[in-house]
C-alpha positions, 0 to 999 in steps of 0.5 A: 368253315372252310379255313384255318378255323376248320383244323384241329390238333389232335393226339393219338394214344402214342402221343403222335399229332395229327391235324385233322379237318373237321366239319360243323357237323361236328360237336366240340372239339375233339381232345384224342385222335381216338375221339373221332369217327372214321370218317374224320380220322380219314382228314387227318395227317400225321403233322410229323409227315408234313414238316418232319422231325428234324426241327423239333 
């Protein structure tokens, strides 16, 4: 998967939302940021940094 379907949205323990790119080797869909490996976490971006919070 290389497009939109490879993206997952997860929250960390503080409730921050992240969008992460998952490769086909990941088993299942992660539910929390803490469920990701260190390598997978490096592909994540904080959603609030991308779109800001003024619209929410």
